[in-house]
All heavy atoms as an XYZ file, in Angstrom:
797
protein
N     -29.864     -1.806     42.819
C     -29.911     -3.246     42.709
C     -30.329     -3.640     41.302
O     -31.086     -2.941     40.660
C     -30.922     -3.782     43.727
C     -30.318     -4.761     44.665
S     -31.565     -5.295     45.851
C     -30.492     -6.318     46.783
N     -29.902     -4.797     40.868
C     -30.178     -5.231     39.517
C     -31.567     -5.791     39.301
O     -31.822     -6.430     38.301
N     -32.471     -5.606     40.257
C     -33.826     -6.098     40.090
C     -34.035     -7.481     40.659
O     -35.145     -7.904     40.867
N     -32.939     -8.217     40.917
C     -33.058     -9.542     41.511
C     -33.122     -9.460     43.022
O     -32.939     -8.406     43.619
N     -33.386    -10.589     43.617
C     -33.442    -10.643     45.071
C     -32.049    -10.715     45.670
O     -31.164    -11.374     45.123
C     -34.222    -11.885     45.528
C     -35.712    -11.773     45.428
S     -36.553    -13.097     46.314
C     -36.225    -14.505     45.284
N     -31.885    -10.069     46.818
C     -30.624    -10.171     47.548
C     -30.559    -11.535     48.227
O     -31.562    -12.241     48.361
C     -30.543     -9.076     48.613
O     -31.488     -9.313     49.643
N     -29.358    -11.901     48.668
C     -29.197    -13.168     49.379
C     -30.051    -13.166     50.647
O     -30.650    -14.191     50.993
C     -27.717    -13.398     49.724
C     -27.465    -14.730     50.408
S     -28.015    -16.179     49.465
C     -26.771    -16.219     48.207
N     -30.128    -12.041     51.338
C     -30.952    -11.945     52.550
C     -32.411    -12.232     52.237
O     -33.090    -12.927     52.996
C     -30.839    -10.555     53.166
O     -29.523    -10.295     53.563
N     -32.892    -11.712     51.127
C     -34.272    -11.962     50.740
C     -34.505    -13.428     50.405
O     -35.511    -14.013     50.798
C     -34.667    -11.106     49.536
C     -34.888     -9.657     49.861
C     -35.284     -8.903     48.616
O     -34.451     -8.632     47.759
N     -36.559     -8.594     48.503
N     -33.564    -14.024     49.675
C     -33.695    -15.433     49.307
C     -33.711    -16.317     50.557
O     -34.531    -17.239     50.667
C     -32.558    -15.856     48.390
C     -32.635    -15.248     47.014
C     -31.422    -15.611     46.197
C     -31.436    -14.903     44.851
N     -30.209    -15.167     44.076
N     -32.797    -16.037     51.489
C     -32.742    -16.835     52.711
C     -34.008    -16.659     53.542
O     -34.523    -17.628     54.112
C     -31.504    -16.466     53.529
C     -30.164    -16.887     52.925
C     -29.008    -16.290     53.716
C     -30.046    -18.398     52.853
N     -34.509    -15.433     53.618
C     -35.731    -15.173     54.381
C     -36.921    -15.879     53.742
O     -37.763    -16.453     54.452
C     -35.988    -13.658     54.497
O     -34.899    -13.066     55.209
C     -37.287    -13.360     55.229
N     -36.994    -15.890     52.425
C     -38.079    -16.572     51.732
C     -38.017    -18.078     51.989
O     -39.042    -18.714     52.258
C     -38.008    -16.258     50.238
C     -39.246    -16.495     49.411
C     -40.462    -15.767     49.972
C     -38.990    -16.060     47.970
N     -36.823    -18.651     51.930
C     -36.665    -20.072     52.225
C     -37.023    -20.400     53.675
O     -37.658    -21.422     53.962
N     -36.635    -19.520     54.575
C     -36.946    -19.671     55.998
C     -38.455    -19.622     56.210
O     -39.024    -20.437     56.951
C     -36.225    -18.566     56.756
C     -36.324    -18.577     58.255
C     -36.311    -19.752     58.998
C     -36.386    -17.371     58.953
C     -36.364    -19.727     60.391
C     -36.432    -17.335     60.333
C     -36.417    -18.518     61.052
O     -36.465    -18.479     62.408
N     -39.133    -18.686     55.529
C     -40.601    -18.590     55.623
C     -41.247    -19.888     55.155
O     -42.182    -20.394     55.794
C     -41.102    -17.410     54.801
N     -40.746    -20.440     54.049
C     -41.300    -21.694     53.525
C     -41.086    -22.839     54.514
O     -41.998    -23.635     54.769
C     -40.653    -22.024     52.175
N     -39.892    -22.916     55.089
C     -39.581    -23.967     56.066
C     -40.522    -23.900     57.270
O     -41.088    -24.902     57.702
C     -38.136    -23.847     56.531
C     -37.716    -24.774     57.669
C     -37.641    -26.209     57.171
C     -36.384    -24.335     58.248
N     -40.707    -22.694     57.798
C     -41.563    -22.506     58.973
C     -43.023    -22.825     58.625
O     -43.724    -23.479     59.407
C     -41.416    -21.064     59.515
C     -42.451    -20.757     60.565
C     -40.016    -20.866     60.086
N     -43.461    -22.402     57.460
C     -44.827    -22.704     57.031
C     -45.062    -24.194     56.857
O     -46.073    -24.731     57.323
N     -44.123    -24.887     56.226
C     -44.235    -26.331     56.031
C     -44.205    -27.043     57.388
O     -44.957    -28.002     57.616
C     -43.115    -26.859     55.103
C     -43.016    -28.369     55.145
C     -43.365    -26.378     53.681
N     -43.375    -26.559     58.313
C     -43.333    -27.143     59.650
C     -44.671    -27.036     60.354
O     -45.114    -27.976     61.015
N     -45.340    -25.891     60.220
C     -46.667    -25.725     60.812
C     -47.691    -26.660     60.206
O     -48.510    -27.253     60.915
N     -47.623    -26.812     58.897
C     -48.543    -27.725     58.198
C     -48.289    -29.163     58.640
O     -49.233    -29.914     58.910
C     -48.407    -27.576     56.668
C     -48.942    -26.218     56.220
C     -49.128    -28.707     55.939
C     -48.598    -25.851     54.785
N     -47.018    -29.538     58.747
C     -46.693    -30.904     59.173
C     -47.166    -31.164     60.603
O     -47.647    -32.260     60.907
C     -45.189    -31.166     59.045
C     -44.757    -31.353     57.618
S     -43.027    -31.823     57.479
C     -43.040    -33.400     58.310
N     -47.016    -30.170     61.480
C     -47.508    -30.322     62.845
C     -49.006    -30.554     62.876
O     -49.506    -31.351     63.672
N     -49.713    -29.894     61.992
C     -51.158    -30.064     61.917
C     -51.513    -31.444     61.352
O     -52.392    -32.131     61.884
C     -51.772    -28.972     61.047
C     -53.258    -29.115     60.882
C     -54.126    -28.820     61.932
C     -53.806    -29.562     59.681
C     -55.503    -28.971     61.793
C     -55.174    -29.704     59.534
C     -56.021    -29.413     60.588
O     -57.365    -29.562     60.445
N     -50.824    -31.849     60.294
C     -51.123    -33.142     59.661
C     -50.799    -34.301     60.602
O     -51.591    -35.232     60.748
C     -50.351    -33.287     58.331
C     -50.933    -32.323     57.288
C     -50.393    -34.722     57.825
C     -50.108    -32.229     56.016
N     -49.643    -34.236     61.256
C     -49.201    -35.344     62.104
C     -49.973    -35.472     63.406
O     -50.259    -36.570     63.852
C     -47.707    -35.224     62.410
C     -46.822    -35.507     61.213
C     -45.386    -35.325     61.570
C     -44.714    -36.676     61.536
N     -43.298    -36.613     61.820
N     -50.292    -34.330     64.035
C     -50.924    -34.425     65.351
C     -52.232    -33.649     65.460
O     -52.807    -33.574     66.540
C     -49.955    -33.943     66.430
O     -49.641    -32.583     66.222
N     -52.678    -33.069     64.363
C     -53.917    -32.309     64.405
C     -53.803    -31.007     65.180
O     -54.806    -30.435     65.590
N     -52.571    -30.521     65.363
C     -52.341    -29.327     66.163
C     -52.694    -28.061     65.388
O     -51.960    -27.638     64.500
C     -50.884    -29.272     66.617
O     -50.606    -28.047     67.234
N     -53.810    -27.463     65.775
C     -54.199    -26.200     65.145
C     -53.265    -25.075     65.577
O     -53.054    -24.126     64.833
C     -55.647    -25.869     65.489
C     -56.622    -26.822     64.824
C     -58.065    -26.499     65.136
O     -58.367    -25.687     65.996
N     -58.975    -27.147     64.418
N     -52.675    -25.204     66.776
C     -51.706    -24.205     67.237
C     -50.473    -24.197     66.346
O     -49.952    -23.142     66.018
C     -51.298    -24.470     68.686
C     -52.346    -24.128     69.693
C     -51.847    -24.377     71.106
C     -52.915    -24.088     72.127
N     -52.453    -24.357     73.494
N     -49.998    -25.378     65.968
C     -48.838    -25.468     65.061
C     -49.155    -24.838     63.718
O     -48.340    -24.108     63.152
C     -48.415    -26.923     64.846
O     -47.838    -27.449     65.991
N     -50.342    -25.135     63.214
C     -50.751    -24.583     61.927
C     -50.838    -23.058     61.991
O     -50.305    -22.358     61.129
C     -52.097    -25.175     61.501
C     -52.630    -24.747     60.134
C     -51.682    -25.169     59.021
C     -54.014    -25.338     59.911
N     -51.465    -22.543     63.046
C     -51.614    -21.092     63.188
C     -50.257    -20.415     63.405
O     -49.947    -19.400     62.763
C     -52.555    -20.775     64.345
N     -49.440    -20.968     64.302
C     -48.142    -20.364     64.591
C     -47.223    -20.424     63.372
O     -46.539    -19.453     63.038
C     -47.481    -21.057     65.776
N     -47.198    -21.571     62.690
C     -46.373    -21.706     61.491
C     -46.841    -20.792     60.369
O     -46.034    -20.148     59.700
N     -48.161    -20.698     60.196
C     -48.709    -19.837     59.155
C     -48.457    -18.360     59.429
O     -48.037    -17.617     58.545
N     -48.691    -17.934     60.678
C     -48.462    -16.535     61.033
C     -46.976    -16.182     60.931
O     -46.616    -15.124     60.398
C     -48.971    -16.258     62.449
C     -48.818    -14.822     62.939
C     -49.556    -13.843     62.040
C     -49.298    -14.703     64.381
N     -46.125    -17.072     61.409
C     -44.678    -16.824     61.322
C     -44.222    -16.741     59.871
O     -43.425    -15.873     59.513
C     -43.911    -17.930     62.053
O     -44.199    -17.918     63.431
N     -44.734    -17.641     59.038
C     -44.373    -17.630     57.616
C     -44.836    -16.327     56.958
O     -44.092    -15.740     56.157
C     -44.973    -18.837     56.902
N     -46.037    -15.874     57.289
C     -46.535    -14.615     56.720
C     -45.686    -13.428     57.168
O     -45.354    -12.550     56.368
C     -47.993    -14.377     57.120
C     -49.037    -15.180     56.363
C     -50.417    -14.989     56.986
C     -49.055    -14.806     54.894
N     -45.315    -13.392     58.442
C     -44.462    -12.312     58.942
C     -43.086    -12.348     58.268
O     -42.526    -11.310     57.929
C     -44.322    -12.386     60.453
C     -45.542    -11.924     61.249
C     -45.370    -12.266     62.721
C     -45.772    -10.433     61.066
N     -42.547    -13.551     58.093
C     -41.253    -13.665     57.420
C     -41.345    -13.260     55.959
O     -40.410    -12.661     55.408
C     -40.692    -15.083     57.558
C     -40.178    -15.415     58.955
C     -39.971    -16.911     59.117
C     -38.885    -14.648     59.248
N     -42.466    -13.545     55.321
C     -42.654    -13.078     53.948
C     -42.685    -11.553     53.922
O     -42.117    -10.930     53.021
C     -43.938    -13.660     53.325
C     -44.118    -13.204     51.907
C     -43.386    -13.805     50.879
C     -44.972    -12.156     51.587
C     -43.513    -13.371     49.563
C     -45.111    -11.719     50.277
C     -44.385    -12.327     49.274
O     -44.503    -11.894     47.989
N     -43.322    -10.950     54.922
C     -43.338     -9.490     55.034
C     -41.921     -8.956     55.204
O     -41.538     -7.968     54.572
C     -44.243     -9.070     56.200
C     -44.275     -7.575     56.417
C     -44.899     -6.732     55.502
C     -43.671     -7.012     57.530
C     -44.921     -5.362     55.695
C     -43.698     -5.640     57.735
C     -44.320     -4.823     56.820
O     -44.338     -3.462     57.012
N     -41.130     -9.620     56.045
C     -39.720     -9.229     56.228
C     -39.012     -9.279     54.879
O     -38.275     -8.354     54.504
C     -39.017    -10.127     57.265
C     -37.508     -9.917     57.255
C     -39.585     -9.877     58.662
N     -39.238    -10.354     54.132
C     -38.647    -10.526     52.793
C     -38.975     -9.338     51.891
O     -38.099     -8.828     51.190
C     -39.160    -11.838     52.202
C     -39.195    -11.895     50.714
N     -38.081    -12.158     49.957
C     -40.197    -11.719     49.841
C     -38.418    -12.134     48.676
N     -39.695    -11.878     48.581
N     -40.223     -8.873     51.938
C     -40.616     -7.751     51.069
C     -40.032     -6.422     51.538
O     -39.831     -5.524     50.729
C     -42.151     -7.608     50.971
O     -42.687     -7.243     52.255
C     -42.804     -8.879     50.447
N     -39.775     -6.292     52.822
C     -39.302     -5.028     53.387
C     -37.781     -4.886     53.396
O     -37.265     -3.777     53.555
C     -39.828     -4.850     54.820
C     -41.329     -4.696     54.892
C     -41.810     -3.503     54.107
O     -41.419     -2.370     54.361
N     -42.691     -3.746     53.139
N     -37.047     -5.978     53.239
C     -35.579     -5.907     53.304
C     -34.961     -4.883     52.356
O     -34.089     -4.123     52.774
C     -34.961     -7.293     53.099
C     -34.931     -8.164     54.353
C     -34.603     -9.608     54.000
C     -33.933     -7.632     55.372
N     -35.393     -4.799     51.087
C     -34.763     -3.803     50.211
C     -35.243     -2.372     50.490
O     -34.557     -1.411     50.151
C     -35.154     -4.235     48.800
C     -36.293     -5.160     48.944
C     -36.277     -5.689     50.342
N     -36.405     -2.224     51.107
C     -36.998     -0.902     51.320
C     -36.599     -0.312     52.667
O     -36.185      0.842     52.758
C     -38.541     -1.003     51.241
C     -38.982     -1.599     49.906
C     -39.189      0.359     51.465
C     -40.408     -2.109     49.895
N     -36.754     -1.121     53.702
C     -36.447     -0.691     55.080
C     -35.602     -1.780     55.758
O     -36.106     -2.536     56.590
C     -37.739     -0.457     55.856
C     -38.606      0.610     55.209
C     -39.803      1.029     56.019
N     -40.640     -0.090     56.429
C     -41.666      0.040     57.264
N     -41.972      1.203     57.766
N     -42.394     -0.999     57.594
N     -34.338     -1.883     55.390
C     -33.519     -2.994     55.858
C     -33.365     -3.079     57.377
O     -33.383     -4.181     57.939
C     -32.173     -2.797     55.166
C     -32.174     -1.400     54.653
C     -33.598     -0.997     54.486
N     -33.217     -1.949     58.061
C     -33.040     -1.988     59.517
C     -34.318     -2.482     60.198
O     -34.271     -3.342     61.082
C     -32.645     -0.615     60.053
N     -35.464     -1.960     59.779
C     -36.745     -2.391     60.341
C     -36.981     -3.867     60.062
O     -37.355     -4.646     60.959
C     -37.888     -1.559     59.744
C     -39.250     -2.120     60.015
C     -39.819     -1.988     61.270
C     -39.945     -2.789     59.020
C     -41.084     -2.523     61.531
C     -41.206     -3.324     59.269
C     -41.770     -3.200     60.525
N     -36.783     -4.291     58.802
C     -37.020     -5.673     58.414
C     -36.084     -6.612     59.171
O     -36.510     -7.682     59.642
C     -36.844     -5.840     56.907
N     -34.820     -6.223     59.310
C     -33.858     -7.059     60.032
C     -34.227     -7.166     61.510
O     -34.102     -8.234     62.110
C     -32.446     -6.508     59.879
O     -32.004     -6.627     58.540
N     -34.708     -6.065     62.093
C     -35.113     -6.096     63.508
C     -36.322     -7.006     63.702
O     -36.369     -7.796     64.657
C     -35.407     -4.689     64.000
N     -37.295     -6.912     62.805
C     -38.470     -7.788     62.884
C     -38.059     -9.245     62.680
O     -38.502    -10.138     63.414
C     -39.505     -7.358     61.840
C     -40.821     -8.113     61.817
C     -41.521     -8.032     63.173
C     -41.726     -7.544     60.728
N     -37.200     -9.492     61.695
C     -36.714    -10.846     61.453
C     -35.931    -11.387     62.640
O     -36.070    -12.568     63.009
N     -35.129    -10.537     63.263
C     -34.358    -10.947     64.438
C     -35.290    -11.358     65.569
O     -35.107    -12.415     66.176
C     -33.443     -9.807     64.882
C     -32.653    -10.034     66.176
C     -31.694    -11.193     66.022
C     -31.922     -8.757     66.570
N     -36.290    -10.545     65.856
C     -37.222    -10.873     66.930
C     -37.977    -12.167     66.672
O     -38.106    -13.020     67.561
N     -38.441    -12.338     65.452
C     -39.200    -13.534     65.105
C     -38.317    -14.776     65.122
O     -38.701    -15.818     65.676
C     -39.849    -13.351     63.728
C     -40.808    -14.434     63.295
C     -41.911    -14.656     64.338
C     -41.427    -14.072     61.962
N     -37.125    -14.680     64.550
C     -36.253    -15.860     64.529
C     -35.745    -16.204     65.926
O     -35.594    -17.380     66.258
C     -35.104    -15.691     63.529
O     -34.366    -14.537     63.779
N     -35.536    -15.200     66.787
C     -35.144    -15.476     68.171
C     -36.275    -16.178     68.919
O     -36.036    -17.121     69.689
C     -34.749    -14.184     68.881
N     -37.517    -15.740     68.686
C     -38.667    -16.391     69.320
C     -38.812    -17.825     68.832
O     -39.041    -18.752     69.634
C     -39.939    -15.595     69.033
N     -38.648    -18.042     67.531
C     -38.737    -19.396     66.988
C     -37.600    -20.272     67.513
O     -37.803    -21.450     67.800
C     -38.716    -19.363     65.458
C     -40.017    -18.902     64.800
C     -39.800    -18.632     63.318
C     -41.114    -19.936     64.995
N     -36.423    -19.694     67.654
C     -35.287    -20.435     68.222
C     -35.604    -20.877     69.650
O     -35.365    -22.033     70.008
C     -34.020    -19.584     68.187
C     -32.781    -20.170     68.851
C     -32.381    -21.499     68.214
C     -31.629    -19.160     68.764
N     -36.156    -19.987     70.448
C     -36.479    -20.322     71.827
C     -37.551    -21.417     71.910
O     -37.372    -22.417     72.640
C     -36.948    -19.068     72.580
N     -38.627    -21.259     71.156
C     -39.725    -22.216     71.211
C     -39.310    -23.570     70.628
O     -39.499    -24.612     71.261
C     -40.968    -21.669     70.470
C     -42.032    -22.735     70.312
C     -41.530    -20.467     71.212
N     -38.762    -23.534     69.425
C     -38.420    -24.808     68.767
C     -37.188    -25.455     69.407
O     -37.075    -26.679     69.414
C     -38.227    -24.585     67.272
C     -39.499    -24.103     66.580
S     -40.955    -25.133     66.858
C     -40.699    -26.390     65.623
N     -36.268    -24.641     69.945
C     -35.130    -25.202     70.661
C     -35.583    -25.963     71.886
O     -35.084    -27.066     72.192
N     -36.548    -25.413     72.600
C     -37.113    -26.081     73.764
C     -37.804    -27.382     73.367
O     -37.634    -28.419     74.027
C     -38.107    -25.143     74.459
O     -38.775    -25.796     75.494
N     -38.541    -27.336     72.290
C     -39.222    -28.559     71.813
C     -38.210    -29.619     71.375
O     -38.413    -30.806     71.611
C     -40.153    -28.229     70.656
C     -41.382    -27.501     71.100
C     -42.357    -27.322     69.971
N     -43.487    -26.518     70.420
C     -44.448    -26.099     69.651
N     -44.422    -26.384     68.352
N     -45.429    -25.392     70.135
N     -37.138    -29.166     70.732
C     -36.116    -30.115     70.293
C     -35.435    -30.775     71.494
O     -35.198    -31.978     71.496
C     -35.073    -29.417     69.414
C     -33.951    -30.311     68.984
C     -34.179    -31.397     68.150
C     -32.660    -30.086     69.427
C     -33.154    -32.242     67.760
C     -31.625    -30.918     69.043
C     -31.874    -31.997     68.211
N     -35.135    -29.986     72.519
C     -34.522    -30.549     73.730
C     -35.427    -31.584     74.391
O     -34.960    -32.591     74.895
C     -34.188    -29.442     74.727
C     -32.888    -28.741     74.468
C     -32.381    -27.939     75.656
N     -33.390    -27.054     76.234
C     -33.631    -25.816     75.849
N     -32.928    -25.289     74.857
N     -34.569    -25.092     76.422
N     -36.729    -31.327     74.390
C     -37.679    -32.254     75.019
C     -37.912    -33.504     74.187
O     -37.969    -34.605     74.731
C     -39.021    -31.552     75.264
C     -38.973    -30.530     76.366
C     -40.311    -29.836     76.523
C     -40.218    -28.710     77.545
N     -41.429    -27.905     77.602
N     -38.071    -33.324     72.867
C     -38.448    -34.443     72.005
C     -37.278    -35.137     71.329
O     -37.352    -36.320     71.025
C     -39.420    -33.976     70.920
O     -38.745    -33.182     69.952
N     -36.214    -34.381     71.033
C     -35.091    -34.938     70.276
C     -35.407    -35.151     68.806
O     -34.601    -35.711     68.077
N     -36.573    -34.688     68.360
C     -36.970    -34.888     66.964
C     -36.263    -33.883     66.060
O     -36.285    -32.692     66.309
C     -38.490    -34.744     66.811
C     -39.244    -35.867     67.496
C     -40.729    -35.743     67.266
C     -41.452    -36.877     67.957
N     -42.902    -36.763     67.825
N     -35.660    -34.421     65.004
C     -34.904    -33.591     64.075
C     -35.817    -32.646     63.295
O     -35.493    -31.469     63.138
C     -34.087    -34.472     63.089
C     -33.071    -35.330     63.850
C     -33.397    -33.633     62.032
C     -32.032    -34.543     64.618
N     -36.957    -33.152     62.798
C     -37.868    -32.279     62.069
C     -39.231    -32.318     62.709
O     -39.712    -33.398     63.023
C     -37.966    -32.672     60.588
C     -38.625    -31.606     59.760
C     -37.893    -30.537     59.300
C     -39.984    -31.659     59.473
C     -38.487    -29.527     58.558
C     -40.581    -30.660     58.732
C     -39.835    -29.591     58.273
N     -39.833    -31.186     62.897
C     -39.386    -29.865     62.479
C     -38.529    -29.139     63.528
O     -37.807    -28.209     63.196
C     -40.688    -29.102     62.241
C     -41.659    -29.716     63.183
C     -41.259    -31.168     63.309
N     -38.613    -29.578     64.798
C     -38.002    -28.794     65.874
C     -36.498    -28.576     65.709
O     -36.010    -27.455     65.842
C     -38.303    -29.436     67.228
N     -35.746    -29.622     65.422
C     -34.289    -29.494     65.304
C     -33.869    -28.639     64.120
O     -33.006    -27.771     64.244
N     -34.492    -28.882     62.987
C     -34.151    -28.139     61.766
C     -34.531    -26.666     61.909
O     -33.730    -25.765     61.607
C     -34.829    -28.761     60.525
C     -34.623    -27.891     59.298
C     -34.289    -30.160     60.273
N     -35.739    -26.402     62.413
C     -36.179    -25.010     62.568
C     -35.282    -24.307     63.604
O     -34.944    -23.133     63.424
C     -37.673    -24.928     62.934
C     -38.081    -23.507     63.269
C     -38.518    -25.456     61.774
N     -34.884    -25.012     64.645
C     -33.983    -24.414     65.650
C     -32.652    -24.022     65.022
O     -32.163    -22.910     65.242
C     -33.723    -25.394     66.792
O     -34.883    -25.691     67.476
N     -32.071    -24.926     64.261
C     -30.773    -24.659     63.627
C     -30.874    -23.503     62.635
O     -30.049    -22.583     62.668
C     -30.260    -25.912     62.925
C     -28.940    -25.761     62.177
C     -27.817    -25.399     63.149
C     -28.608    -27.019     61.402
N     -31.882    -23.529     61.788
C     -32.043    -22.466     60.792
C     -32.349    -21.144     61.496
O     -31.828    -20.089     61.102
C     -33.127    -22.831     59.751
C     -33.397    -21.672     58.808
C     -32.702    -24.058     58.961
N     -33.136    -21.182     62.569
C     -33.440    -19.964     63.313
C     -32.171    -19.381     63.921
O     -31.986    -18.159     63.928
C     -34.462    -20.251     64.420
O     -35.707    -20.621     63.866
N     -31.300    -20.235     64.431
C     -30.020    -19.791     64.995
C     -29.193    -19.058     63.934
O     -28.661    -17.972     64.177
C     -29.251    -20.977     65.565
C     -27.919    -20.616     66.147
C     -27.834    -19.997     67.377
C     -26.754    -20.913     65.462
C     -26.606    -19.657     67.914
C     -25.518    -20.576     65.986
C     -25.438    -19.948     67.225
N     -29.121    -19.647     62.750
C     -28.378    -19.027     61.645
C     -29.016    -17.694     61.252
O     -28.325    -16.693     61.033
C     -28.302    -19.991     60.432
C     -27.742    -19.290     59.210
C     -27.467    -21.215     60.788
N     -30.346    -17.668     61.182
C     -31.044    -16.448     60.776
C     -30.915    -15.344     61.819
O     -30.840    -14.169     61.460
C     -32.512    -16.745     60.462
C     -32.719    -17.657     59.258
S     -31.973    -17.062     57.716
C     -33.086    -15.720     57.310
N     -30.879    -15.702     63.100
C     -30.627    -14.696     64.143
C     -29.314    -13.987     63.845
O     -29.222    -12.759     63.868
C     -30.610    -15.331     65.555
C     -29.943    -14.419     66.569
C     -32.021    -15.667     66.012
N     -28.285    -14.764     63.531
C     -26.988    -14.178     63.190
C     -27.055    -13.316     61.944
O     -26.478    -12.230     61.893
N     -27.788    -13.778     60.952
C     -27.913    -13.014     59.708
C     -28.631    -11.687     59.908
O     -28.190    -10.648     59.405
N     -29.723    -11.723     60.647
C     -30.467    -10.477     60.888
C     -29.663     -9.531     61.780
O     -29.676     -8.319     61.566
C     -31.837    -10.758     61.500
C     -32.798    -11.433     60.555
C     -33.434    -12.621     60.908
C     -33.068    -10.902     59.298
C     -34.320    -13.247     60.044
C     -33.946    -11.518     58.424
C     -34.560    -12.694     58.809
O     -35.425    -13.312     57.946
N     -28.970    -10.078     62.758
C     -28.122     -9.234     63.612
C     -27.029     -8.576     62.773
O     -26.752     -7.388     62.924
C     -27.525    -10.073     64.741
C     -26.800     -9.329     65.842
C     -27.688     -8.289     66.491
C     -26.312    -10.316     66.897
N     -26.440     -9.329     61.868
C     -25.437     -8.787     60.962
C     -26.034     -7.652     60.116
O     -25.396     -6.618     59.915
C     -24.883     -9.888     60.059
C     -23.908     -9.398     59.042
N     -24.279     -9.132     57.741
C     -22.594     -9.105     59.131
C     -23.229     -8.694     57.077
N     -22.188     -8.673     57.886
N     -27.261     -7.863     59.622
C     -27.919     -6.821     58.826
C     -28.141     -5.551     59.613
O     -27.955     -4.447     59.103
N     -28.525     -5.684     60.881
C     -28.727     -4.506     61.725
C     -27.416     -3.794     61.970
O     -27.311     -2.563     61.819
C     -29.380     -4.913     63.066
C     -30.818     -5.367     62.839
C     -29.337     -3.760     64.062
C     -31.452     -6.070     64.038
N     -26.387     -4.548     62.313
C     -25.070     -3.940     62.587
C     -24.487     -3.279     61.346
O     -23.905     -2.213     61.414
C     -24.123     -4.985     63.159
C     -24.471     -5.505     64.550
C     -23.546     -6.634     64.955
C     -24.479     -4.395     65.577
N     -24.660     -3.921     60.208
C     -24.168     -3.346     58.947
C     -24.895     -2.042     58.644
O     -24.290     -1.076     58.177
C     -24.363     -4.332     57.806
C     -23.632     -3.930     56.532
C     -23.790     -4.959     55.461
N     -25.196     -4.999     55.071
C     -25.745     -5.944     54.364
N     -25.030     -6.979     53.981
N     -27.023     -5.908     54.038
N     -26.189     -2.002     58.945
C     -26.972     -0.789     58.730
C     -26.537      0.358     59.616
O     -26.620      1.516     59.233
N     -26.062      0.038     60.811
C     -25.592      1.083     61.716
C     -24.301      1.741     61.230
O     -24.030      2.894     61.544
C     -25.358      0.490     63.121
C     -26.579      0.026     63.881
C     -26.173     -0.647     65.185
C     -27.543      1.169     64.142
N     -23.522      0.993     60.462
C     -22.224      1.515     59.975
C     -22.307      2.026     58.536
O     -21.295      2.408     57.987
C     -21.153      0.419     60.088
C     -20.888      0.031     61.496
N     -20.254      0.859     62.385
C     -21.178     -1.105     62.185
C     -20.152      0.265     63.552
N     -20.710     -0.923     63.464
N     -23.486      2.027     57.968
C     -23.621      2.469     56.576
C     -23.645      3.989     56.474
O     -23.908      4.717     57.342
C     -24.898      1.902     55.964
């Protein structure tokens, strides 16, 4: 690699930032410490995935897949109940896309 970040790393980093900001917004808007903790922990795990993608791509993609699937389930449910675009709708949509991306990374790794 040329020393720069791969597209997968860039997308994962952006996803981590989105999830972290969503947790902070949940805390600011409603005082939800659960949102802050869940958003912060998820963002930290996604940052870890970002760091591991070039080193252990299959492991990192599997961890990213599990986390993004969990976020899709939780935030998708919240979006269905509330109809609020942010953070639930946006995080659901991005999580759906990231599930596909991580699944693609795993499948690509199997054929490498």
